[in-house]
N, C-alpha and C positions, 0 to 999 in steps of 0.2 A: 503493501499500500501504499503511499505519495499523498504527505497533506500539501496545501497550497493557503501560505494565507497572504494575501493583498494589503497592503494600504498605502498614502498618500495622495489618494483623491481628495475633489471638494471641490468648490466655488473661486471662477479666477474671471478674473475680463480679459475680452479681447484680447490675444498679441504676449496673454503674458508669463507664465511658467509653469507646471506643476514636475514633479519625479513621483514615479507608481511606483510600491517595491513590491517583488515576492520570495517571500518564503519558500522555500522548497527541503523536506523533511521526508526521510522513511526512504523505501530502499530506490537508490537511487542507478542508477546503471549508464556507463557510459555511452551513451550512442545518441546521447537524448535529444529531441529538440524542445524547447524552451520559447516561449514566446503569451505572446499579447495580443485578446481579440477584443472587440466592441461590440456590444447592443444600445441600438438606439431605439427609442418608443417607435413601435409601429415597424421597425425595417427586423433584416432578421441579421445576426448575428455573420460579421466580419471579421478576416485576420489586420492588423494592425501589424504588425512585428513577427518575426521570429528570428532566433541566434539556436544553433547548431554547435559544439565544437567550444576553440575560444573564440573565432570570429566572423561563426558564416553564418551573414546574417542576413533577411530578404523583408522588405516596406513594400505597404501597401503605397502604391502609385500618389495616395495622395495625403500620406504622411511627409513623403521623401522630402530631407534638407530639411526638417522639423522636428523628427523626432530619432530617439538612439535608444536604440537597444543593447544593454550588454549585462554580461553576470562578473560577480566578486572572482577573486580569486581560485578562492573554495569550491566553486560552482553551485552552489548553496545557493544564493540569491540575483534574481534575476531583474533587472531596473528598466524602464521606460523611462525617458528624458526626454517630455514631450514641450517643446520651443512654441513662439508665435502661435501659440493655440485661438483656432477660428471657433465661434459657434455653431457650426456642424461637426467637432469636434463630441459636445456632449453627449455622452453617451454611458456607459455603465460597462466597464473596462473591466476585464476578467484573463484572470493566467491560466495559461495552461500547460501542460504538461505532457507529452509522449514518448515511450517507451516498451517495451511491446500491448503496452497498456493505453491508454488514456486520462486525464484531471486534468478537474477545473477548480479555480479558483469558486468563493460564493462573490463574487463582484466587486468594483468602489467606484460611485459616481465619478463622473467627472459632469460638473456645470461652468461651460464658457460661455460667460455672457456678454452680449454685443453695448 
């Protein structure tokens, strides 16, 4: 089993920044993929960014150049640095972990006011 605990969401004005954190614990296997997804009201959950290994990253086009995903050296915490936030970034953000199975965090609300 793997547990994911997110933190760092909140309310911010457009143009501002937030940093999300996801603490990962449990039976963690190498070669896993960690990432962030988001779901806005009335919309499907969508990929924001993923990271595999030390630095293999992938971003949704809508966040490229504004968001950065990273991991700590112990590879037990994954971060999402969000800069130049826009109102359309408003959503519940979910941490995701995948190896032979997949796990989701409980979600953290990010609200960007115009």
